[in-house]
N, C-alpha and C positions, 0 to 999 in steps of 0.2 A: 203387547209391546214385543219384537222379538229383538232379546242378547244373548249375544254369544259370549264367552270366554275363552281363552285358551292361554295355559303356562307352558311354559321353557322354562325350566332351573327358575331364576328369581325375576324374568320379563314375564309380565302379563298382558296379551292382548286383548282387548274386547271392541267388538262392534253392537251397536243398537240402531234403532231405526223404529219411529213410531210419526203417525201422522196426528195432526192435530187443526183442528176447524178455527184457524185466525189465520192472520196473512202472516207473512213472512217476515216484516216491518216490525209485526206484532212480538211475532216469537224472538228475534233480534233483541230487539228491547228487554223483553229478560234476559237471553243470554247473555248479554254484556252489562247487565244492572248491581256487578262485583258489589257495589255500596250498601246494598238493600238486602243483600244472599240468605245473612242470617236470618231475614224474617221470615223463609221460605224454605230452607235445603235444612235440616234436621243438624246432622251432621258438623255443622263450621260454625264455630265461635267467634270468629272472626272472619271478614272480609273487605278487605278495601283497597282502593285504585291509588296505588304509589306516586303514578306520575302518566300523565297522557298527551299522545303526538295525533294529531288527524289520521293516522291510520294503525295506531298501535297502542296497545297501555301498559304497564306495570302493574300486575297485583299480587297481593300477598292472601295467604289463607290460611289458617289454621284450625283446626277442632280435633274431632275423634269418629273414627269410623268404628260402628258399633256389630257384634256380630253375637250375639245373645250378650251374655254373660262376661265376654272378653271385648277389650276396646283396642284400638289402635290409634294415637295420637298422631299428629301428621300438622306438619309447619312447611311451607315453601312459598317462592317468589317465581311467579311465572310471567313472562313475556306473551302477549296475545295481541296478534296479528290481526285487523280488521279489515275485511271485506264485505261491505253495510248490506243485509238484505238477505248474502249469499256463505257467509264461511266465515268462523272463525278460526283460527289457527293459532294454538298455545304450545309454550316450551316452557317447562320450568328451568328456571336457571341459579337457584339454591334451592336450600332446607332438607327435608328427610324423605325425599323423593330424589333416587338417584337420576334417574331418567325419566322426564314424562311429558308426554307428545298427543295432543289431543286438536282431532281435528271434527268441528260441527257443521253441517253443512246444510241449508234450507235449499228446499224445492218447492214451488209454488204447484199445487196440480189439484185439479178439480173443486175450487173454492176452499181447500186447506193447505196447509202446509207439511211436508214430509222431513224429517229432520233424521240428520243422520249424524251419527257419532261414535270417531273412530280412536282409540286409544292405543297408544302402547307403552306400558313404564315399566320402570326397574324398581323393584320398593329397595328404600335404606334400612331396612326391616327383614325379622324373620315374622314367615306367618306359622300361627303354630298350625298343628296336624287337624285333621277335620275340617279345614277351611279352606276348602275346593272350589273349582270354578262355580259351582250352584249358588253356594255362599257369596260370590264376588259379584256373580249375573245378579243374586237377589240384590246388593246393593246398591248397584248399578241401577236398576232399574227401579229402584224407589226414587234416587236422586232423581232418574229421568222423569221420573210421573210426579215428583214434588215440581220441578218446573213446567209439565205440562196443566199440571192445575193451576199454576199460576200464571200460565199465558192465557187461560180461559178466562179466571176469577178478572185480570186487566180489561179480557174482554168486556166481560159484561157490566165491568163499573164503569167502561168508559161509553158505551152504548154498542148497538149493533153495527152501527156505521164507520166505517175506515178509508 
């Protein structure tokens, strides 16, 4: 899994990409299952859909990001724009992150789905010395790997057909 993180001041930009042998529909179902994300994303203590329309959701998430012995609590509400089977675009509207924009795109390719994750966030808190780009990339990689494993688990439990 490729993950690249850069920081300029308190703005953190991330780009990640991975392939998973599931359909785009199956991947999208996991990425939008906010009401059950606490079951497969370790850092989340709460994740729930506050409201939903045909093409968007308002989602509240809270938890702690852990960096070894140190953890940073987070709590935010974000608006998620839905483009079924192809893309999700979310924007933080309130909470502990000053600004947070994430675009997750899905592309079917050779019997699998390529998931591309692009994020730009302005943190509402200080990151201690020693928590650099590699540590942030590791956290993102862990979360994306958890999502990937959930996609595979659901495909297996549903059977090979899709």
